[in-house]
N, C-alpha and C positions, 0 to 999 in steps of 0.2 A: 335471413328469418328462419325461423322453427319452424318447419313442415311437421315436426309431432307435438305441437301444442296445438291443441283444439283454437283458443282464443287468436291465436296469430294465423290460424289457417283463413279463419273468417274473415279478420283485418286485410290479410294480403289477398284475398281473391277479391274484398271491395276495392282494393286500391288498384289491382289488377285491372278490374271491369272498367276502371276511369283511365287506365293509362294505354287508350287505344294508338297513342302514337309510339309506344314503345320507349319511353324515355328514360324508364328504369329497369336496371336488370338484375331481376330478383332473384337471389341465390337462396335455395332452401339448406341451410348448411346442418339440418337434420339427415337428412339423405345426401348431401355430397360435402361430409367435412373437410375432405382434402382440398376443398375450393379455399379455405381458410387460410393456408399455408403461405402464400404468396405476399399474404398480407401481413404475416405474423403474428396472427391470433391466435389461440388455443381454442380449443371447442368448449372449455369452461369457459372463458372470456367471451366467447360468442354466445354460449346460452345466459351468461349473467345480465348481458345489455346488449342493447342492438347496436350495430356497426354499419357504416355506410364508407364505401370508397369510391370518392370522386374520380372523375375520368383524369386527372392530373395525378391519382396518386394518395390524394390527401386522405387519410382515415379518420372518420367521426364517430363519436359515439355518443349515444345517450341521445339527450334531445337535440343537441346540434344535427345528428343523424336523420331524426325524425325530419326537423327543419328541411334539408337536402331534400329528402323523399317529397314533401309537401309540397317545395317550391317548384316540382316537375309535375304535379298533379291537377287537373281543372278542379276546380270548387275551393281545393285545400290550399292553392298557392296563395290565396289572400290573404292566411292566417299567418305564416311567418314574417313578413313587413310590419303586421300587427305585434307581434311579440316581440320583434329584435327594437322595435320604438317604443313600446312598454318599459318604464324604467321597473327593474326588478322581476319582469315576466320572464325572461328565461333561468333565473336563478330558481325563481319558484317551482317552474315547471321541472328542471331540474330535481327537484328536491323531492317533488310526486311522483316524479318518475323513477328515482332511485327507488323509494320505498317499495312502489308497485314491483321494480325487477328484482327486489330481495325475496317476494312472496311468489312469485309469478308461477313457480315451476309447482308449489303446493297447491295454489289456488285451481289450476289447471289439471291437477290430477298427475302432476308427472317428476313428484319428488323424486330424489332418490330412494331407488329399489321399487318406484312405481312405474318402470318401463322407460324413464328418463334416460337419455344418450350422455346424460352430463352429471357431474355433482355440483352442486351449487356453490 
């Protein structure tokens, strides 16, 4: 997650408050970009889309990464099965997420030259 993004910080703070069992290992790639190297992800790729590495090494990006996180969080774990069962829900969510991801840095005040650690 991008610890330099105000929106991301709020979202992850909320998720962490739910993750009392420590089922998700949260990595702030803004503070620790070196954590990306073992996964073959550049800082630019990480800032462009959410990624999640599963315990078996599988790398997920975009909506599948969110689903993997939500599967492990109380309250949220009800949502992934619903999205997976609804025809067209995941592709529609991916379109919406991709549209947001393209403007996230500008919307949160972290565009190029604005203190961002990356270039979109």
